[in-house]
C-alpha positions in Angstrom: -24.1 87.8 -203.2 -27.5 86.2 -203.6 -30.1 88.9 -203.5 -33.9 89.4 -203.4 -35.0 85.9 -202.3 -38.4 85.1 -200.8 -39.5 81.8 -199.3 -42.8 80.5 -197.8 -42.7 78.3 -194.7 -44.0 74.8 -195.5 -45.7 72.4 -193.1 -42.4 70.5 -192.9 -40.5 73.7 -192.0 -43.1 75.1 -189.5 -41.8 75.2 -186.0 -38.1 75.7 -187.1 -35.9 78.4 -185.8 -35.1 81.1 -188.4 -31.4 80.3 -188.5 -31.9 76.6 -188.9 -34.5 77.2 -191.6 -32.0 79.3 -193.6 -29.2 76.8 -193.2 -31.6 74.2 -194.7 -32.5 76.5 -197.5 -28.8 77.3 -198.2 -26.9 74.1 -197.4 -24.1 75.1 -199.8 -23.4 78.4 -198.0 -21.2 78.9 -194.9 -23.1 78.9 -191.6 -21.5 82.3 -191.0 -23.3 83.7 -194.0 -26.6 82.9 -192.4 -25.5 84.4 -189.1 -24.2 87.5 -190.7 -27.3 88.1 -192.8 -29.6 87.8 -189.8 -27.4 90.0 -187.5 -27.1 92.5 -190.3 -30.8 92.9 -190.7 -30.9 91.4 -194.2 -33.6 88.9 -193.2 -37.2 89.6 -192.5 -40.1 87.4 -191.4 -43.7 88.4 -192.2 -42.5 91.9 -192.9 -40.6 92.3 -189.6 -37.0 92.0 -188.7 -36.0 88.4 -188.2 -34.1 87.1 -185.1 -32.1 83.9 -185.3 -34.3 82.2 -182.6 -37.6 83.3 -184.2 -39.9 80.2 -184.5 -41.5 80.1 -187.9 -45.2 79.4 -188.6 -46.8 77.8 -191.5 -47.3 80.1 -194.5 -45.1 82.9 -193.2 -42.9 84.7 -195.7 -39.2 84.9 -195.2 -37.4 87.5 -197.2 -33.6 87.6 -197.7 -32.4 90.9 -199.1 -28.9 89.5 -199.6 -26.7 86.7 -198.3 -23.0 86.1 -198.9 -21.7 83.3 -201.0 -18.3 81.6 -200.4 -16.3 83.9 -202.7 -17.7 87.0 -200.8 -15.7 85.9 -197.8 -12.4 86.1 -199.7 -10.3 89.1 -198.8 -10.6 92.0 -201.1 -7.2 92.6 -202.7 -5.6 96.0 -202.1 -2.9 98.1 -200.6 -2.9 98.6 -196.8 -1.6 101.6 -195.1 1.2 100.7 -192.7 1.6 97.1 -194.0 4.8 95.9 -195.6 6.6 92.7 -196.8 9.6 92.3 -194.5 10.7 89.0 -195.9 10.0 87.0 -199.0 11.3 84.2 -201.2 9.7 81.7 -203.5 8.2 79.7 -200.7 7.3 82.1 -197.8 6.8 85.7 -196.8 6.5 87.6 -193.6 4.3 90.6 -193.4 4.2 93.6 -191.1 0.6 94.0 -189.9 -0.3 97.5 -188.7 -2.4 97.9 -185.5 -6.2 98.3 -185.7 -6.8 96.3 -188.9 -8.2 92.7 -189.2 -5.8 90.0 -190.2 -8.6 88.4 -192.3 -12.1 89.5 -193.2 -14.7 89.5 -190.5 -17.6 90.3 -192.8 -18.3 89.7 -196.5 -16.4 91.9 -199.0 -14.4 93.5 -196.3 -11.6 95.8 -197.5 -8.3 96.8 -195.8 -7.3 93.5 -194.2 -3.8 91.9 -194.1 -5.1 89.0 -196.1 -6.3 91.4 -198.8 -2.8 92.9 -198.8 -1.4 89.4 -199.2 -3.7 88.7 -202.1 -2.7 92.1 -203.7 1.0 91.5 -203.4 1.0 87.8 -204.2 -2.2 87.0 -206.2 -1.1 83.4 -206.8 -2.0 82.4 -203.3 -5.7 82.5 -204.2 -5.0 79.3 -206.1 -3.6 77.6 -203.0 -6.4 78.4 -200.5 -9.9 79.8 -200.7 -10.1 80.5 -197.0 -10.6 84.1 -195.7 -7.1 84.1 -194.3 -5.6 82.6 -197.5 -2.1 81.3 -196.7 -1.4 83.4 -193.6 -0.1 81.1 -190.9 -0.8 83.1 -187.8 -3.6 85.5 -186.9 -3.1 88.7 -184.8 -5.9 90.4 -183.0 -7.3 93.5 -184.6 -5.4 95.8 -182.2 -2.1 93.9 -182.4 0.7 94.8 -184.8 3.7 92.9 -186.0 5.0 89.9 -188.0 2.7 87.5 -189.7 4.2 84.6 -191.8 2.5 83.2 -195.0 3.2 80.5 -197.5 3.6 81.3 -201.2 3.5 77.8 -202.7 1.3 74.8 -202.2 4.1 72.7 -201.0 5.2 75.3 -198.5 1.7 75.8 -197.2 1.3 72.1 -196.5 4.7 72.0 -194.7 4.2 75.1 -192.7 0.7 74.1 -191.6 2.1 70.9 -190.2 4.9 72.9 -188.5 2.3 75.2 -186.9 0.2 72.2 -185.6 3.4 70.9 -184.0 4.1 74.2 -182.3 7.2 74.8 -184.3 6.4 78.3 -185.5 7.6 80.3 -182.5 6.3 83.9 -182.0 8.0 86.5 -179.8 6.0 89.5 -178.8 6.9 92.7 -177.0 4.3 94.4 -174.8 4.1 97.1 -172.2 2.3 96.0 -169.0 1.1 97.7 -165.9 3.1 96.8 -162.8 6.8 96.1 -162.1 7.7 92.6 -163.3 11.1 91.7 -161.8 11.5 88.0 -162.8 10.9 85.7 -165.7 7.7 83.6 -165.6 6.1 80.7 -167.4 2.3 81.3 -167.4 0.3 78.1 -167.7 -3.2 79.1 -166.5 -5.9 77.1 -168.3 -7.8 79.2 -170.9 -11.3 78.6 -172.3 -11.5 80.7 -175.5 -15.0 79.4 -176.5 -17.8 81.9 -176.7 -17.9 85.5 -175.7 -15.5 88.3 -176.5 -13.3 87.6 -173.4 -11.4 84.5 -172.8 -12.1 82.8 -169.5 -9.0 82.2 -167.3 -8.9 79.4 -164.7 -6.0 80.5 -162.4 -6.6 77.4 -160.3 -6.0 75.1 -163.2 -2.9 74.7 -165.4 -2.5 73.7 -169.1 -0.7 70.4 -169.3 0.7 71.0 -172.8 3.7 73.4 -172.5 3.1 74.4 -176.2 0.2 76.5 -174.8 2.3 78.3 -172.1 3.4 81.9 -172.3 7.0 82.5 -171.3 7.6 86.1 -170.2 10.7 88.0 -169.5 11.0 91.6 -168.3 13.1 93.9 -170.4 13.1 97.1 -168.4 11.0 98.8 -165.8 10.0 102.5 -165.4 7.2 104.5 -164.0 5.3 101.5 -162.7 5.3 99.8 -166.0 7.4 97.0 -167.6 8.4 96.4 -171.1 8.1 92.6 -171.5 9.1 89.9 -174.0 6.5 87.1 -174.4 7.1 83.9 -176.3 4.4 81.4 -177.4 4.4 78.4 -179.7 0.9 77.2 -180.6 -1.2 79.8 -178.7 -4.9 80.2 -178.1 -7.1 83.3 -178.7 -6.0 86.2 -176.6 -3.5 83.9 -174.8 -0.8 86.5 -174.0 -3.4 89.2 -173.0 -5.4 86.8 -170.8 -2.3 85.2 -169.2 -0.6 88.5 -168.4 -3.8 90.0 -166.9 -4.4 86.9 -164.8 -0.8 87.2 -163.5 -1.5 90.8 -162.4 0.3 92.5 -165.4 -2.4 93.6 -167.8 -1.2 95.0 -171.1 -1.5 98.8 -171.4 -4.4 99.8 -173.6 -6.2 96.5 -173.3 -9.9 97.3 -173.3 -10.9 93.7 -172.5 -8.4 92.6 -169.9 -7.0 95.9 -168.5 -7.6 99.6 -168.8 -7.0 102.3 -171.4 -5.1 105.4 -170.2 -6.4 108.8 -171.0 -3.0 109.9 -172.5 0.3 108.5 -173.5 1.1 104.9 -174.7 -2.0 102.8 -174.9 -4.4 105.6 -175.4 -4.9 104.8 -179.1 -3.7 101.2 -179.4 -3.1 98.0 -177.6 0.6 97.9 -176.5 1.2 94.4 -178.0 3.5 93.8 -181.0 4.6 90.6 -182.7 8.3 91.4 -182.8 9.7 88.2 -184.3 8.7 84.9 -185.9 10.9 81.8 -186.1 10.2 79.0 -188.5 11.9 76.2 -190.5 12.2 77.1 -194.2 10.1 74.7 -196.3 12.8 74.0 -198.9 16.2 74.4 -197.2 14.9 73.2 -193.8 17.1 75.9 -192.2 15.7 78.2 -189.5 14.4 81.5 -190.6 14.1 84.3 -188.0 12.4 87.5 -189.1 12.0 90.6 -187.0 9.3 93.3 -187.3 10.5 96.8 -186.4 9.2 98.0 -183.0 6.7 100.9 -183.2 7.9 104.1 -181.7 5.2 104.0 -179.0 7.2 101.1 -177.4 10.3 103.2 -176.9 8.8 105.1 -174.0 10.7 103.3 -171.3 
């Protein structure tokens, strides 16, 4: 962290927005460090709290109490309750992510993330990647549990990233949805994941690339709900959640796209679990299929 910094606005800087002023002052820091410092109340202008759009005047004093450097975004290594290594060899591993934890840090020096667990179990991956997610190859939402693959060698990381870009890391999820789904479906609604906490769904438009479709299959129905299997290849943010909600089958416990029941399954977690990941092994080139045990909450129907 850089701490206790004070700057005076020059004639060349006057008229700038606060966020742009700081990005100019700290060109070597990630833009998210500037954003986080402002939103976290770490920046003041002329003695008052600074807003990102604040227009600066000549001679004003900008104080930065602290701002994160690149290394502060690395996950903090440590054990993680509920996490486990469910597959590992010299090239790759698959982790079990518990629900209600971040896959990678969302703030500087954040503890208790899956990426921190990866760094704790396999510290050598820090030499492969300095990104917040290190060598994790998929990212699950905070509320989603299940299988997350990672590379453990530089060569494997390069190979598996290319496989991911081609849609060859296939993820199978199990979820509990509201409604009685009686037939298989391929959901191809167009998704706009940019901006906002909720993905925009265009039910009148369809995604041309089938790698971004969600293939769903009912497993069993009971009590007005359906246990569903959902398969994706590439995937966009909230893809399964948004697709199922747009099709009329919101996932139980989904605060953004559905409802949260007062009791029973979904009361304390999103009923979405990454049950299986399928990928080509970087060395043997043989298929590797790894399953994550289904949480007991999903055994209700």
